C-alpha positions as CSV (number, residue, x, y, z in Angstrom):
1,M,73.3,15.2,-32.2
2,A,73.9,13.0,-29.2
3,P,73.2,9.3,-29.8
4,T,70.0,7.9,-28.5
5,A,70.2,6.2,-25.1
6,T,70.1,2.3,-25.1
7,Y,68.0,1.2,-22.3
8,T,69.0,-2.0,-20.9
9,S,67.1,-4.4,-18.4
10,T,68.5,-4.7,-15.0
11,P,71.8,-6.4,-14.7
12,S,73.0,-9.5,-13.3
13,D,75.7,-9.0,-10.0
14,F,78.4,-10.4,-12.4
15,E,77.6,-7.4,-14.8
16,T,77.9,-4.8,-12.8
17,A,81.4,-5.7,-11.0
18,R,83.1,-5.0,-14.2
19,F,82.6,-3.1,-17.6
20,I,84.0,-3.3,-20.5
21,L,86.1,0.1,-22.1
22,P,85.1,1.6,-25.8
23,D,87.8,1.5,-28.1
24,L,88.5,5.0,-28.1
25,V,92.2,4.5,-28.9
26,S,91.0,2.9,-32.2
27,D,88.7,5.2,-33.0
28,C,91.8,8.2,-33.4
29,H,94.0,7.8,-36.3
30,Y,96.8,10.8,-35.5
31,P,99.9,10.0,-35.1
32,L,101.6,9.9,-31.6
33,R,105.0,11.8,-31.4
34,L,107.1,12.6,-28.3
35,N,108.8,15.5,-27.4
36,P,112.9,14.5,-27.5
37,D,113.3,16.0,-24.5
38,C,111.1,14.6,-22.7
39,Y,112.4,12.4,-20.3
40,P,115.1,14.7,-18.7
41,V,112.2,17.8,-18.4
42,S,109.7,15.0,-17.4
43,R,111.9,14.5,-14.2
44,T,113.3,17.9,-13.5
45,S,109.9,18.9,-13.4
46,E,108.7,16.0,-11.0
47,Q,111.4,17.3,-8.6
48,W,110.5,21.0,-8.6
49,L,106.7,19.6,-7.8
50,L,107.7,17.3,-5.0
51,D,109.5,20.3,-3.4
52,G,107.0,22.7,-4.3
53,A,104.2,21.3,-3.0
54,R,106.0,19.4,-0.2
55,L,104.2,16.0,-0.8
56,V,104.5,12.9,1.6
57,E,103.4,9.3,1.2
58,P,101.2,8.2,0.0
59,R,100.9,11.4,-2.3
60,V,104.7,11.0,-3.2
61,T,104.0,7.5,-5.0
62,E,100.8,8.3,-6.5
63,F,102.4,11.5,-8.2
64,M,105.1,9.4,-9.4
65,G,102.7,7.4,-11.3
66,L,101.4,10.2,-12.9
67,H,103.6,10.5,-15.6
68,A,102.3,14.2,-16.4
69,G,105.7,14.9,-18.1
70,E,105.0,12.3,-20.7
71,L,101.8,13.5,-21.3
72,T,102.7,16.8,-21.8
73,A,105.7,15.6,-24.2
74,A,103.1,13.9,-26.4
75,C,100.8,17.2,-26.2
76,Y,103.8,19.2,-27.4
77,P,105.9,17.1,-29.1
78,D,108.0,20.1,-31.1
79,A,108.5,22.3,-28.1
80,D,112.2,23.1,-27.1
81,A,113.2,22.2,-23.8
82,F,112.4,25.4,-22.3
83,H,109.0,26.0,-23.0
84,L,108.2,22.1,-22.4
85,R,109.5,22.8,-18.9
86,V,107.1,25.6,-18.3
87,C,104.4,23.5,-20.0
88,S,105.2,20.2,-17.8
89,D,105.5,22.1,-14.5
90,F,101.9,23.4,-15.5
91,M,100.7,20.0,-15.9
92,N,102.1,18.4,-12.9
93,W,100.7,21.7,-10.8
94,L,97.3,21.3,-12.4
95,F,96.9,18.0,-11.3
96,N,98.4,18.3,-7.8
97,M,96.1,21.5,-7.4
98,D,92.8,19.1,-9.1
99,D,93.4,16.9,-6.3
100,W,93.6,19.4,-3.5
101,L,91.0,21.0,-4.4
102,D,88.9,17.6,-4.5
103,E,89.5,18.3,-0.5
104,F,88.5,22.1,-0.5
105,D,85.1,23.3,0.6
106,V,83.8,26.1,-1.8
107,D,85.4,29.0,0.3
108,G,88.7,27.5,0.1
109,T,88.4,27.1,-3.6
110,W,87.4,30.8,-4.0
111,G,90.6,31.7,-1.4
112,M,93.1,30.0,-3.8
113,R,92.0,31.3,-6.7
114,G,92.4,34.5,-5.4
115,C,96.3,33.5,-4.3
116,C,96.7,32.0,-7.9
117,I,95.1,34.5,-10.5
118,S,96.5,37.3,-8.5
119,A,100.6,35.5,-9.1
120,F,99.2,34.9,-12.7
121,R,98.9,38.9,-13.1
122,D,101.9,39.6,-11.2
123,P,104.1,37.0,-10.7
124,I,107.2,38.7,-9.6
125,N,105.7,41.2,-7.2
126,S,102.3,39.2,-5.7
127,Q,102.8,38.0,-2.1
128,T,101.4,34.5,-1.0
129,E,102.2,32.3,1.5
130,K,99.9,29.6,0.0
131,L,101.9,26.8,-1.9
132,G,100.0,26.4,-4.9
133,G,100.3,30.1,-5.2
134,K,104.2,29.7,-4.7
135,M,104.2,27.6,-7.6
136,C,102.2,29.5,-9.8
137,K,104.7,32.7,-9.6
138,S,107.3,30.1,-10.7
139,Y,106.3,28.7,-13.6
140,F,104.5,31.6,-14.8
141,S,107.2,34.0,-14.3
142,R,108.8,31.9,-16.9
143,F,105.5,31.7,-19.4
144,M,105.9,35.4,-19.4
145,Q,109.0,35.9,-20.9
146,T,108.5,34.8,-24.1
147,G,104.2,34.3,-24.3
148,G,102.7,36.3,-26.1
149,P,99.8,38.8,-24.9
150,G,96.9,37.2,-26.2
151,C,97.8,33.6,-25.5
152,T,99.0,35.4,-21.8
153,E,95.6,36.4,-21.3
154,R,93.8,33.8,-22.5
155,F,95.5,31.3,-20.1
156,I,94.7,33.6,-17.2
157,H,90.9,34.0,-18.3
158,T,90.4,30.2,-18.6
159,M,92.4,29.2,-15.2
160,D,89.6,31.6,-13.7
161,L,87.1,29.8,-15.2
162,F,88.3,26.8,-14.3
163,F,88.3,27.6,-10.7
164,I,84.8,29.2,-10.6
165,A,83.9,25.9,-12.2
166,V,85.7,24.2,-9.4
167,A,83.7,26.0,-7.2
168,K,80.8,25.3,-8.7
169,Q,81.6,21.5,-8.2
170,A,82.5,22.0,-4.8
171,D,78.9,23.5,-4.0
172,D,77.5,20.4,-5.3
173,R,79.2,17.8,-3.7
174,A,79.0,19.6,-0.6
175,K,75.1,19.9,-0.8
176,G,74.7,16.4,-2.6
177,R,73.8,17.8,-6.0
178,V,74.1,15.7,-9.3
179,P,73.6,18.1,-12.3
180,D,71.5,17.0,-15.4
181,L,73.7,16.2,-18.2
182,E,73.5,20.0,-20.4
183,S,74.9,21.6,-17.1
184,Y,77.3,18.8,-16.6
185,I,78.7,19.3,-19.8
186,T,78.9,22.9,-19.5
187,V,80.9,22.8,-16.1
188,R,83.4,20.2,-16.8
189,R,84.3,21.9,-20.4
190,D,85.8,24.2,-17.3
191,T,86.8,22.0,-14.9
192,S,89.0,19.8,-17.1
193,G,91.7,22.6,-17.4
194,C,91.8,21.9,-21.0
195,K,91.6,25.4,-22.2
196,P,94.7,26.8,-20.2
197,C,96.4,23.8,-21.9
198,F,95.2,25.0,-25.6
199,A,96.6,28.0,-24.6
200,L,100.3,26.4,-23.9
201,I,99.8,25.3,-27.9
202,E,100.6,28.9,-28.9
203,Y,102.9,29.1,-26.1
204,A,105.2,26.4,-27.0
205,A,104.8,27.2,-30.6
206,R,105.9,30.6,-30.2
207,I,102.9,32.0,-31.6
208,D,99.8,34.5,-30.8
209,L,97.0,34.3,-32.7
210,P,95.1,37.6,-33.0
211,D,91.4,37.3,-31.1
212,R,89.4,36.9,-34.4
213,V,91.0,34.3,-35.2
214,I,90.9,32.4,-31.8
215,S,87.3,33.7,-31.9
216,H,86.0,32.4,-35.0
217,P,83.1,29.9,-34.9
218,V,85.5,27.3,-36.6
219,I,88.3,27.2,-34.3
220,M,86.1,27.8,-31.3
221,A,84.3,24.5,-32.5
222,M,87.5,22.6,-32.7
223,E,88.7,23.7,-29.2
224,E,85.3,22.0,-28.0
225,A,85.4,18.9,-29.7
226,T,88.9,18.5,-28.3
227,N,88.2,19.3,-24.9
228,D,84.8,17.2,-25.0
229,L,87.2,14.2,-26.3
230,V,89.9,14.8,-23.7
231,T,86.8,15.3,-20.8
232,W,84.7,12.3,-21.4
233,S,86.9,9.9,-22.7
234,N,88.7,11.1,-18.9
235,D,85.2,10.2,-17.2
236,I,85.2,7.0,-18.6
237,F,89.0,6.3,-17.8
238,S,88.5,7.8,-14.4
239,Y,85.1,6.0,-13.5
240,N,86.4,3.4,-11.4
241,V,88.7,5.5,-9.1
242,E,85.9,7.8,-8.3
243,Q,83.1,5.8,-7.9
244,S,85.1,3.9,-5.4
245,R,85.6,7.4,-3.5
246,R,82.1,7.7,-4.4
247,D,82.4,11.2,-6.1
248,T,79.5,11.9,-8.6
249,H,81.2,14.6,-10.7
250,N,81.1,12.3,-13.9
251,M,79.2,12.0,-16.8
252,I,78.4,8.4,-16.1
253,V,76.6,9.0,-12.9
254,V,74.7,12.2,-14.6
255,L,73.6,9.7,-17.4
256,M,73.0,6.7,-14.9
257,R,70.7,8.9,-13.2
258,E,69.1,11.3,-15.9
259,Q,68.4,8.6,-18.2
260,G,67.9,5.3,-16.4
261,L,70.9,3.9,-18.2
262,N,73.0,1.0,-16.1
263,L,76.3,1.4,-16.3
264,Q,77.4,-0.4,-19.7
265,S,74.9,1.3,-21.3
266,A,76.1,4.7,-20.1
267,V,79.7,3.6,-21.3
268,D,78.6,2.9,-24.3
269,Y,76.8,6.4,-24.6
270,I,79.7,8.1,-24.1
271,G,82.0,6.4,-26.3
272,R,79.5,7.3,-29.1
273,L,80.0,10.8,-28.1
274,C,83.6,10.5,-27.8
275,K,83.7,8.9,-31.6
276,G,81.4,12.0,-32.9
277,S,83.6,14.6,-31.3
278,I,86.6,13.6,-33.2
279,Q,84.1,13.8,-36.6
280,R,83.3,17.1,-35.3
281,F,86.9,17.9,-35.2
282,E,87.5,16.7,-38.5
283,D,83.8,18.3,-40.1
284,N,85.1,21.7,-39.2
285,R,88.8,21.5,-40.4
286,D,87.2,21.1,-43.6
287,I,85.8,24.3,-43.7
288,L,88.3,26.4,-41.8
289,P,88.7,29.6,-43.5
290,S,92.0,31.0,-44.8
291,W,93.0,34.4,-42.9
292,G,96.2,34.9,-45.2
293,E,99.4,32.7,-45.7
294,E,101.4,33.4,-42.6
295,L,98.1,33.3,-40.3
296,D,97.4,30.1,-41.9
297,R,100.6,28.5,-41.1
298,Q,100.4,29.5,-37.2
299,V,96.7,27.9,-37.5
300,A,97.9,25.0,-38.8
301,I,100.4,24.4,-36.1
302,Y,97.3,25.8,-33.5
303,I,95.3,22.6,-34.8
304,E,98.0,20.2,-34.9
305,G,98.5,20.9,-31.3
306,L,94.6,20.2,-30.9
307,Q,95.0,16.9,-32.6
308,N,98.0,15.8,-30.5
309,W,95.8,16.9,-27.4
310,I,93.5,14.4,-28.7
311,V,95.7,11.6,-29.2
312,G,97.8,12.3,-26.4
313,S,95.3,12.1,-23.8
314,L,94.3,9.0,-25.0
315,H,97.4,6.7,-24.8
316,W,99.0,8.6,-21.7
317,S,95.7,7.5,-19.4
318,F,96.6,3.8,-19.8
319,D,100.8,4.7,-19.3
320,S,99.7,6.7,-16.0
321,T,99.0,4.7,-12.9
322,R,96.2,7.4,-12.0
323,Y,93.2,5.4,-13.4
324,F,94.4,1.7,-13.8
325,G,97.4,1.6,-11.2
326,K,99.7,-0.9,-13.1
327,N,97.4,-2.5,-15.3
328,G,97.0,-0.1,-18.1
329,H,98.9,-1.8,-20.7
330,T,96.8,-4.9,-20.1
331,I,93.4,-2.9,-19.7
332,K,94.3,-1.1,-23.1
333,Q,94.2,-4.4,-25.0
334,D,91.5,-6.7,-23.0
335,R,89.5,-3.0,-22.3
336,I,87.7,-5.0,-19.0
337,I,87.4,-2.7,-16.0
338,K,86.9,-4.6,-12.6
339,L,85.2,-2.7,-10.2
340,L,87.1,-1.3,-6.9
341,P,85.1,-1.9,-3.7
342,K,84.1,1.2,-2.3
343,R,85.4,3.0,0.1
344,P,83.6,3.2,3.8
345,L,82.0,6.5,4.5
């Protein structure tokens, strides 16, 4: 159940120029581990993206501060170097694709969807001139060398959901619509890109869970709790950059408009939701059924993978320059965010 919203009187100019992050890192007690192949794989994968996407400044500098390889290494700490590289290439591609799609209209998003889904379906023989599609062919041809049929299909299906949701977001952006909270949460669970990352947990661990396991309500609830924590915390961390470019696809904006909250109250509200999502994860862990010794072993690996996503994403958000520039480590300690000025229209 969502916590009750707290209404606050109109804040002073000083208060609206800054806000305090909730202490999400302290709320998360899962161990943070880093794959031993992190740095060589991360650097190789970064060069792969730079070559494939043909980035130019200032995009190159922004991308090099992303450190998506480090996020990947924290989320898949037990993967061997080959599987980590595929995961890292995907992660770099996904962040870059997310940035590209921010500039696309609905038709452009549908075009990219068709190109990428075709590449996933047949990475060897599909033909495309789009850079995004060519990179799909590169990493997914390697994925298919060892990916099981179940996790392969889940990856493709959830990537399709990603593109469909991003097209909906582009339509809302073009028409100046801010969705209600319930609609936003539904769409955001797909625009986050978390679902295909969960399929990569299976891929990286060389397991392929049967549909009866992956569609079990308890497993689905744990996936949803993980997605919500990663996504909602990201909305808090990315809000400052997004508000400066007048982007409204953010839970903070939705809450402020729908419930009349000021900025700090909206941030605090989402912080409580994030804490609740970790509790949801643990409540469902307590009622996991048994599918027999071997499947239970694989399920335990999968659940640990979801847990790694929770803790890994929280810590990485401060190590990357994507949200806090070079001030991430300071902000991780004092949690004070000073609002950036809005870009001119």
